[in-house]
C-alpha positions, -999 to 999 in steps of 0.1 A, spaced: 1 1 0 13 31 -9 25 57 17 4 86 26 27 116 34 0 138 46 4 116 78 33 131 92 30 112 125 20 79 111 -12 69 126 -7 92 154 -15 122 130 -42 144 137 -63 164 112 -64 201 126 -59 232 111 -68 258 137 -49 274 168 -53 244 189 -39 219 162 -10 212 186 -29 203 217 -43 172 204 -32 137 218 -18 109 195 -47 102 175 -42 58 181 -39 67 220 -64 45 241 -94 62 265 -75 46 293 -41 63 285 -59 99 274 -70 102 311 -36 102 318 -25 122 289 -53 151 302 -38 151 340 -3 159 322 -19 188 304 -36 202 334 -1 200 351 14 218 317 -12 246 319 -16 253 356 9 280 372 31 263 398 32 286 433 55 297 457 62 275 489 46 269 518 13 266 501 -19 248 508 -16 237 470 8 210 479 9 194 444 19 225 426 39 244 452 77 250 453 80 277 425 118 292 424 135 304 442 150 315 412 131 308 380 121 323 345 85 314 344 58 297 367 39 276 341 50 252 310 24 270 288 39 304 295 68 296 273 47 268 248 19 289 239 -9 263 225 18 237 231 36 259 200 67 277 197 79 309 215 85 343 201 112 366 199 102 402 214 95 425 188 119 453 205 132 459 239 99 467 257 83 434 250 86 405 274 112 377 272 88 350 289 94 325 263 130 332 260 159 317 282 198 322 279 220 296 289 255 302 303 288 284 297 322 295 306 354 293 282 375 273 298 411 283 307 438 267 284 456 248 313 429 247 342 442 225 371 417 206 390 416 233 416 407 258 391 377 235 377 363 234 413 359 271 414 335 267 388 298 247 388 316 220 369 293 196 348 315 164 346 305 127 337 332 102 342 331 89 301 356 97 280 328 104 254 312 133 274 325 168 269 332 188 299 314 222 304 323 248 328 293 269 341 294 301 357 306 300 394 279 326 403 251 321 378 251 289 369 240 272 336 211 292 332 200 331 337 168 333 356 154 369 352 128 362 383 131 354 423 104 347 446 99 374 476 130 382 494 154 364 463 166 388 439 164 375 402 201 369 391 199 397 362 172 413 336 179 414 302 164 426 269 165 421 232 172 449 205 182 443 168 207 452 142 193 449 104 209 437 74 193 432 37 200 404 17 194 404 -22 180 378 -47 195 375 -80 166 390 -93 169 422 -72 141 410 -47 154 422 -11 145 408 22 155 427 58 167 405 81 169 412 121 200 400 141 192 399 183 211 418 208 211 408 242 215 432 270 219 419 303 217 445 333 214 442 372 238 414 378 226 411 412 249 387 425 283 402 409 302 402 377 299 371 356 329 356 347 344 378 316 346 350 294 308 339 300 291 324 268 252 335 262 230 311 244 198 327 235 170 302 230 134 303 222 106 277 231 102 251 207 68 233 196 60 203 219 42 182 188 59 148 179 85 144 209 76 109 216 81 100 179 116 118 176 124 96 209 114 64 190 137 67 162 163 38 166 196 50 175 215 30 149 196 48 123 207 83 138 243 70 138 239 58 101 230 94 91 258 108 109 289 120 89 311 138 115 343 139 88 325 145 59 332 115 40 307 118 13 321 152 3 290 168 2 298 195 29 274 180 55 291 169 85 262 162 108 272 142 145 250 134 172 253 152 205 264 127 228 247 132 264 240 116 298 213 97 302 204 100 342 181 72 346 206 48 329 237 65 344 252 61 306 261 83 277 233 85 251 226 105 218 208 138 228 177 141 208 157 174 226 166 208 229 180 233 203 214 216 208 201 180 216 212 185 251 183 156 265 180 122 255 144 117 266 113 133 268 112 126 305 147 137 310 140 169 289 108 177 308 126 173 344 155 197 332 127 225 321 112 218 358 145 225 371 160 254 349 128 270 342 109 269 372 132 258 397 116 226 409 132 196 419 125 157 408 142 126 411 163 133 379 176 169 390 171 166 426 189 196 438 182 232 435 201 253 409 210 279 437 251 286 435 270 290 465 272 325 466 234 328 465 225 326 502 191 342 503 183 315 474 197 283 494 177 295 526 145 299 511 114 276 519 110 249 489 82 224 484 99 193 492 81 164 502 95 156 539 101 119 526 110 117 492 129 155 493 118 168 460 92 187 449 75 170 418 69 136 426 72 108 402 36 105 392 34 140 384 65 137 361 54 106 345 20 122 337 35 152 322 63 133 301 36 111 286 18 143 280 45 159 261 52 123 243 21 123 226 13 155 214 2 148 179 16 161 146 -11 176 124 -12 162 90 0 181 60 -22 203 38 -22 210 0 1 182 -4 -8 175 -40 -10 211 -53 13 220 -82 30 248 -64 35 228 -33 50 197 -52 73 223 -74 85 236 -38 93 198 -26 116 194 -58 133 228 -48 135 218 -14 158 188 -28 172 207 -53 190 230 -29 203 202 -7 179 211 22 169 176 30 206 167 33 200 177 72 161 182 72 156 143 65 123 136 51 116 100 64 119 78 94 109 47 109 102 44 147 114 10 166 89 -13 182 81 3 216 69 -13 249 34 -8 261 40 25 280 53 40 247 30 20 225 17 49 204 48 57 187 57 20 179 66 12 143 55 44 127 65 59 95 69 95 103 79 126 81 97 148 105 124 165 84 151 162 107 183 141 114 184 153 151 221 159 144 243 189 154 252 209 124 279 240 120 255 269 109 283 293 107 292 327 127 260 345 123 239 320 141 264 314 170 260 318 205 278 353 215 304 358 245 296 384 270 307 420 253 315 402 219 296 398 188 305 359 187 317 330 208 346 308 201 339 283 176 350 254 190 341 258 227 318 232 241 285 249 258 264 218 260 282 185 262 294 179 228 277 207 213 298 236 203 287 274 202 286 272 162 266 240 162 224 235 163 203 202 161 182 200 129 148 213 140 121 190 126 100 209 102 66 191 105 40 217 117 59 245 109 34 258 85 6 261 112 32 276 136 15 311 133 -22 298 135 -14 283 167 5 314 180 3 344 159 36 358 172 55 328 168 91 330 151 117 311 139 151 297 144 166 289 179 168 325 189 136 336 173 155 361 150 133 352 120 97 366 117 90 345 82 101 310 70 122 327 39 140 347 68 147 316 86 161 300 52 184 332 46 198 330 79 214 297 72 254 297 70 279 273 75 273 238 62 240 253 50 255 279 31 255 265 -2 218 255 1 213 293 8 235 305 -22 212 282 -44 179 295 -29 193 332 -36 189 326 -74 152 318 -73 128 342 -89 93 348 -74 78 318 -88 103 296 -71 104 314 -38 68 313 -37 66 275 -44 92 269 -14 74 287 11 42 268 0 60 234 4 73 248 39 37 258 47 22 224 38 41 208 66 
């Protein structure tokens, strides 16, 4: 039987084109499991509160945090947006932090940093700031000062197509003010990121590791200019190295660990996977503030809640494609391949057979348009060093991912992004307001593809965008 490419998520796919299109459970989910999905949805949407509180299941926010609810970043389960200007809110943005290690730093120097280290040769060591840790938290509970404030402004440039058509691009400039706990390390690296869409995560988790390893070509042995490689991360539950799949730099290996990491970094909530507070040694008020820990488990998010939220995140369905047979969309599909975009945005995968607790994702033919690998996207999209335009290209700031590398984001559902959230923006930091802008920011390994697109006339540009909007 011929494959139906409308079904981006296989039999999990839903048919929806409205503002709640990203909020459905997998179409093949049983009624019994849907009840757990709805419990997870409730915890995803409802704000967490400061401890102590009579609402014991939802207290423990902070003491340092960015937002008080998952939904604050992932509006309607979709992607976030970069601020329009320096006066707009930054709720769906965060800043990850790392420090360029001294060339000959000793064990004593290592201990002077909050040092992320796993004793395995494949895991890259990352130094986080000794004062501000691994993520800048711009809010605090009463009596606890936020770590800092930040706002976004833009510098603009114009890109011209061969036929004279021009597009204005904006580059975000991060300004951090009110460092409330002292000066950060002068070699601090800032990695600006918006919230990605939540759809299809369980399907990405179910792609066989061996398949992703076959797609990798770290040394570009086929000489196509593309050298994708997996991010080797640490699976906390398995206590073993694992290929990362989630986050803009593929820094988390599983949906559950990604969920727990967001609780920790974004909301200051502890779990069995991340049982310690993010308060650094110098943040005394943070360390002394009350929390919502259970007196027996000593954590704030109990396993049953984390499990229901993880099931929810794993089973948010991908909407079906639209207009797939139109001549313009078919032309755009051919141009997508002609430009080499498919070298990273790999169209088709088949998921592995899954156990009963992940049954919806078992043996599905899916079309996510990603290889889940890291690619060097060039200096214009790179993270930046404090008070500098760009960070060192070979500095590892998230396991084996460097400042210039980003995981290929899935494209499924991208055509509905602004339907789900009209302010949604694109790329890791939200700089691109349109899909065409996103294409034109591609550099590094994608430079040749971008140059091919710049030769397109209006008919071809419109066809390429029509194809992307059909996804």
